[in-house]
C-alpha positions as CSV (number, residue, x, y, z in Angstrom):
1,M,-0.9,-19.3,14.3
2,A,0.2,-18.3,10.8
3,L,-2.4,-16.7,8.5
4,I,-0.7,-18.3,5.5
5,E,1.5,-21.4,5.5
6,V,3.3,-22.6,2.4
7,D,5.2,-25.9,2.8
8,H,7.4,-27.2,-0.1
9,V,4.9,-26.1,-2.7
10,T,5.5,-26.8,-6.4
11,K,3.4,-25.9,-9.4
12,Q,4.1,-26.9,-13.0
13,Y,2.5,-26.2,-16.3
14,V,2.7,-27.9,-19.7
15,K,3.8,-25.5,-22.4
16,V,2.8,-26.3,-26.0
17,A,4.9,-25.0,-28.9
18,K,4.2,-25.6,-32.6
19,I,6.9,-27.2,-34.7
20,G,6.2,-26.7,-38.3
21,V,2.6,-27.0,-39.5
22,V,1.4,-30.1,-37.7
23,K,3.8,-31.1,-34.9
24,K,3.6,-29.8,-31.4
25,K,6.2,-29.9,-28.7
26,R,5.2,-30.2,-25.1
27,T,7.5,-29.1,-22.3
28,L,7.1,-29.1,-18.5
29,F,7.6,-25.6,-17.0
30,T,8.0,-25.2,-13.2
31,A,6.4,-21.9,-12.2
32,V,6.9,-22.4,-8.4
33,D,9.6,-24.8,-7.2
34,D,9.6,-26.2,-3.7
35,V,8.8,-22.9,-1.9
36,S,8.2,-22.7,1.8
37,F,7.4,-19.8,4.1
38,A,4.7,-18.6,6.6
39,V,3.0,-15.2,7.0
40,E,1.8,-14.2,10.5
41,P,-1.2,-12.0,11.2
42,G,-0.4,-8.3,10.8
43,E,2.7,-8.7,8.7
44,K,3.4,-6.7,5.6
45,V,5.3,-9.0,3.3
46,G,6.6,-8.2,-0.2
47,I,7.0,-10.9,-2.9
48,V,9.3,-9.7,-5.6
49,G,10.9,-11.1,-8.6
50,L,11.5,-10.5,-12.3
51,N,8.8,-11.4,-14.9
52,G,8.2,-15.2,-14.8
53,S,9.6,-15.7,-11.3
54,G,6.3,-17.2,-10.0
55,K,4.8,-14.4,-8.0
56,S,1.3,-14.4,-9.5
57,T,1.2,-18.2,-9.6
58,L,2.0,-18.3,-5.9
59,I,-0.7,-15.7,-5.1
60,K,-3.3,-17.7,-7.2
61,M,-2.5,-20.8,-5.1
62,M,-3.0,-18.9,-1.9
63,L,-6.4,-17.8,-3.1
64,G,-7.4,-21.3,-4.2
65,I,-7.6,-20.3,-7.9
66,L,-4.8,-22.8,-8.7
67,R,-4.0,-26.1,-6.9
68,A,-0.4,-27.0,-6.0
69,D,1.0,-30.1,-7.6
70,N,3.2,-30.9,-4.6
71,G,3.4,-29.7,-1.0
72,T,0.7,-28.1,1.1
73,L,-0.7,-24.6,1.4
74,A,-3.1,-23.2,4.0
75,T,-4.8,-19.8,4.0
76,F,-6.8,-19.1,7.2
77,S,-5.8,-22.6,8.5
78,G,-7.5,-24.3,5.6
79,D,-7.0,-25.6,2.1
80,P,-7.7,-22.5,-0.1
81,T,-9.2,-24.6,-2.9
82,K,-11.7,-26.1,-0.5
83,Y,-12.6,-22.9,1.4
84,R,-12.2,-20.4,-1.4
85,Q,-15.7,-18.8,-0.9
86,R,-15.3,-18.6,2.8
87,N,-11.8,-17.1,2.6
88,A,-13.0,-14.5,0.0
89,Q,-15.0,-12.8,2.7
90,H,-11.8,-12.0,4.6
91,I,-9.6,-11.1,1.6
92,G,-9.2,-7.9,-0.4
93,I,-7.5,-8.4,-3.8
94,V,-6.1,-6.0,-6.3
95,F,-4.7,-7.3,-9.6
96,G,-2.9,-4.5,-11.4
97,Q,-3.8,-5.9,-14.8
98,R,-7.3,-7.1,-14.1
99,S,-10.3,-5.0,-13.0
100,Q,-13.0,-5.9,-10.6
101,L,-14.9,-2.7,-11.5
102,R,-17.9,-2.7,-13.8
103,W,-16.7,-1.1,-17.0
104,D,-19.8,0.9,-18.0
105,L,-21.0,1.8,-14.5
106,P,-19.9,4.7,-12.3
107,V,-17.3,3.6,-9.7
108,Y,-19.8,4.2,-6.8
109,D,-22.2,1.6,-8.3
110,T,-19.5,-1.1,-8.0
111,F,-19.1,-0.1,-4.4
112,L,-22.8,-0.5,-3.9
113,L,-22.7,-3.9,-5.4
114,N,-19.8,-4.9,-3.2
115,K,-21.8,-3.6,-0.2
116,E,-24.5,-6.2,-1.0
117,I,-22.1,-9.0,-1.8
118,Y,-20.2,-8.6,1.5
119,R,-23.3,-7.6,3.5
120,I,-21.8,-4.4,4.7
121,S,-24.1,-2.3,6.9
122,K,-25.1,1.1,5.5
123,E,-23.4,2.9,8.4
124,D,-20.0,1.0,7.9
125,F,-20.3,1.4,4.1
126,L,-20.7,5.2,4.2
127,A,-18.0,5.6,6.8
128,R,-15.5,3.5,4.9
129,V,-16.2,5.1,1.5
130,E,-15.7,8.6,3.1
131,H,-12.5,7.5,4.8
132,L,-10.9,5.8,1.7
133,T,-12.1,8.7,-0.5
134,S,-10.2,11.2,1.7
135,L,-7.0,9.1,1.9
136,L,-6.8,8.4,-1.8
137,D,-8.1,11.8,-3.0
138,A,-10.9,10.1,-5.0
139,K,-13.9,12.4,-4.6
140,D,-13.8,13.8,-8.1
141,F,-14.3,10.6,-10.1
142,L,-16.6,8.3,-8.0
143,Q,-19.6,9.1,-10.2
144,Q,-17.8,8.7,-13.5
145,P,-18.1,5.5,-15.6
146,V,-15.0,3.3,-15.1
147,R,-14.3,3.4,-18.8
148,T,-13.7,7.1,-18.6
149,L,-11.1,7.0,-15.8
150,S,-7.3,7.4,-16.2
151,L,-5.2,4.4,-15.2
152,G,-4.3,6.1,-11.9
153,Q,-7.9,6.9,-11.0
154,R,-9.0,3.3,-11.8
155,M,-6.3,1.9,-9.6
156,K,-7.3,4.1,-6.7
157,A,-10.9,2.8,-7.2
158,E,-9.7,-0.8,-7.3
159,V,-7.9,-0.3,-4.0
160,M,-11.0,1.2,-2.5
161,A,-13.3,-1.6,-3.8
162,S,-11.0,-4.2,-2.3
163,L,-11.0,-2.7,1.2
164,L,-14.7,-1.8,1.6
165,H,-15.5,-5.1,3.4
166,D,-12.7,-4.5,5.9
167,P,-10.7,-7.6,5.0
168,E,-8.1,-9.3,7.3
169,L,-5.8,-10.1,4.4
170,I,-5.0,-7.6,1.6
171,I,-3.3,-9.0,-1.5
172,L,-2.0,-6.6,-4.1
173,D,-0.5,-8.0,-7.3
174,E,1.5,-5.4,-9.2
175,P,-0.9,-2.6,-8.2
176,T,1.4,0.3,-9.3
177,I,2.4,-1.1,-12.8
178,G,2.2,1.7,-15.4
179,L,1.1,4.4,-13.0
180,D,2.4,8.0,-13.1
181,V,4.8,9.1,-10.4
182,V,2.2,11.2,-8.5
183,T,-0.5,8.5,-8.3
184,K,2.1,5.8,-7.5
185,K,3.4,7.9,-4.5
186,K,-0.2,8.4,-3.3
187,I,-1.0,4.7,-3.3
188,V,2.4,3.8,-1.7
189,K,1.8,6.4,1.0
190,F,-1.7,5.0,1.6
191,L,-0.4,1.4,2.0
192,Q,2.3,2.6,4.4
193,Q,-0.5,3.9,6.6
194,V,-2.5,0.6,6.6
195,E,-2.4,-0.9,10.1
196,G,-3.9,-4.0,11.8
197,K,-4.0,-5.9,8.5
198,T,-1.9,-8.6,6.9
199,L,-0.6,-7.4,3.6
200,L,1.0,-9.2,0.7
201,Y,2.4,-7.0,-2.0
202,T,3.9,-8.5,-5.2
203,S,6.0,-6.4,-7.6
204,H,9.1,-6.3,-9.7
205,D,9.7,-2.8,-8.3
206,L,11.9,-3.4,-5.2
207,E,11.9,0.2,-4.2
208,D,8.1,0.3,-3.7
209,V,8.1,-2.9,-1.8
210,E,10.9,-1.7,0.6
211,K,8.8,1.4,1.4
212,I,5.7,-0.6,2.3
213,C,6.8,-4.0,3.7
214,S,9.0,-5.0,6.6
215,R,9.8,-8.4,5.2
216,I,10.6,-9.4,1.6
217,L,10.6,-12.7,-0.3
218,I,12.7,-12.7,-3.5
219,L,11.8,-15.3,-6.1
220,D,13.9,-16.3,-9.0
221,H,12.7,-18.8,-11.7
222,G,10.2,-20.2,-9.3
223,K,12.5,-20.7,-6.3
224,L,12.6,-18.7,-3.1
225,L,16.0,-17.1,-3.3
226,T,15.8,-15.3,0.1
227,D,13.5,-14.3,2.9
228,I,14.9,-11.1,4.2
229,S,13.9,-8.1,6.4
230,A,13.6,-4.8,4.6
231,Q,16.1,-3.4,7.0
232,A,18.7,-5.9,6.1
233,L,18.0,-5.5,2.4
234,A,18.4,-1.8,2.6
235,K,22.0,-2.3,3.8
236,I,22.9,-4.0,0.5
237,A,24.7,-1.3,-1.6
238,T,23.6,-1.4,-5.3
239,P,25.8,0.0,-8.0
240,S,24.3,2.5,-10.5
241,Q,25.0,3.4,-14.1
242,I,24.7,6.7,-15.9
243,E,24.0,7.1,-19.6
244,F,24.3,10.5,-21.1
245,S,24.6,12.4,-24.4
246,L,26.4,15.7,-25.2
247,V,25.4,18.5,-27.4
248,D,28.8,17.9,-29.1
249,S,29.6,14.2,-28.8
250,A,33.2,14.8,-29.8
251,N,33.7,17.0,-26.8
252,L,34.1,14.5,-24.0
253,P,36.6,15.9,-21.5
254,A,39.7,13.9,-20.8
255,A,39.0,14.6,-17.1
256,L,36.2,12.0,-17.2
257,A,38.4,9.2,-18.7
258,D,39.5,7.9,-15.3
259,V,36.0,6.6,-14.5
260,G,35.8,4.3,-17.4
261,V,33.3,6.1,-19.7
262,Q,32.1,3.8,-22.5
263,T,31.0,5.1,-26.0
264,L,27.8,3.4,-27.1
265,P,26.9,2.5,-30.7
266,N,24.2,5.2,-30.7
267,G,26.7,7.9,-29.8
268,N,25.8,8.1,-26.2
269,F,28.2,7.5,-23.3
270,R,27.8,5.2,-20.3
271,V,29.6,4.7,-17.0
272,A,28.6,1.8,-14.8
273,G,29.3,0.3,-11.3
274,L,29.0,3.6,-9.4
275,S,28.2,3.8,-5.7
276,S,25.7,6.5,-4.6
277,K,28.6,8.8,-3.6
278,E,30.4,8.2,-6.9
279,V,27.2,9.0,-8.8
280,Q,27.0,12.4,-7.0
281,D,30.7,13.1,-7.7
282,F,30.5,12.1,-11.3
283,M,27.4,14.2,-12.0
284,R,29.1,17.3,-10.5
285,R,32.1,16.8,-12.8
286,L,29.9,16.1,-15.8
287,I,27.8,19.2,-15.4
288,A,30.8,21.4,-14.7
289,T,32.8,20.2,-17.7
290,T,30.3,19.4,-20.5
291,E,27.2,20.7,-22.2
292,L,24.7,17.9,-21.6
293,A,21.9,17.0,-24.0
294,S,20.4,14.2,-21.9
295,V,21.2,12.1,-18.9
296,T,19.7,8.9,-17.3
297,I,20.7,7.4,-14.0
298,A,19.6,3.7,-13.6
299,N,19.8,1.4,-10.6
300,K,18.8,-2.1,-11.4
301,R,18.5,-3.0,-7.7
302,L,16.4,-6.2,-8.0
303,E,18.6,-7.7,-10.7
304,Y,21.7,-7.0,-8.7
305,V,20.3,-8.5,-5.5
306,I,19.3,-11.7,-7.4
307,S,22.7,-12.0,-9.0
308,S,24.5,-11.4,-5.7
309,G,23.8,-15.0,-4.5
310,L,21.6,-14.4,-1.5
311,T,20.3,-17.6,0.0
312,T,17.1,-18.4,1.8
313,G,17.1,-17.3,5.4
314,G,20.4,-15.4,4.9
315,G,19.2,-11.9,5.8
316,Q,16.7,-12.1,8.6
């Protein structure tokens, strides 16, 4: 039996905008539009999309925070709005932009509070804190007030707090947003090692999701664009672009003209639509023939996948 079932779910909001001094205009905005899928126990499922695609709204409906306007949704075989308190005992949640930690208290004090809320035995509590502390390298800051932590330290503490009661379902909503590269890698590696749990991971960073999840749902403007395996998604080649500047901007070698280098208004140069092999070849030529001032390689993988026209069920 599926742990989560979403059947033709729709959620709409009324947006109010001022027109002039007195008048207001109300428009109906569809945040989630006729979405259906199921999540089986033990699956690691990524929910990705650009800002405003409906990811967080969908998660809030699974948790019972919001009620669907149309369709049905079940979490642990029940209506999440009716069984929200019961379900909370079996769910661990991390919201990247909202903290469950007590701001002026040491991190460990929040853990002790969660121990009482979830009725965790002393033996289990100590064992889990020790295990999570080791995996996330968190020993140095557990006794510090939350307000003194860096963003990376706080996010590690958030993950630990959400897992202390050994939940069956782990939901992480943009947990790596704004993190430095080292902390981000640490959390991603930790989540890769999580076994025997059902995990939902929402993000606009497709690269992170592919590393953690075996199945990925891509949302676009509230609609489920595709439900695809990470393995199938990895086979979709995504073009890259390179933007660079030279010490002498007038000294662009003619040998690079054949790849369609564009000159930008700010004096930088850009070449787009490169495969991974073409990126390597171009960079070798660029370094060998110019004096670089700066270079940036960008791969807008999620935007490309969304624009490529994938359809639901088309990549299992």
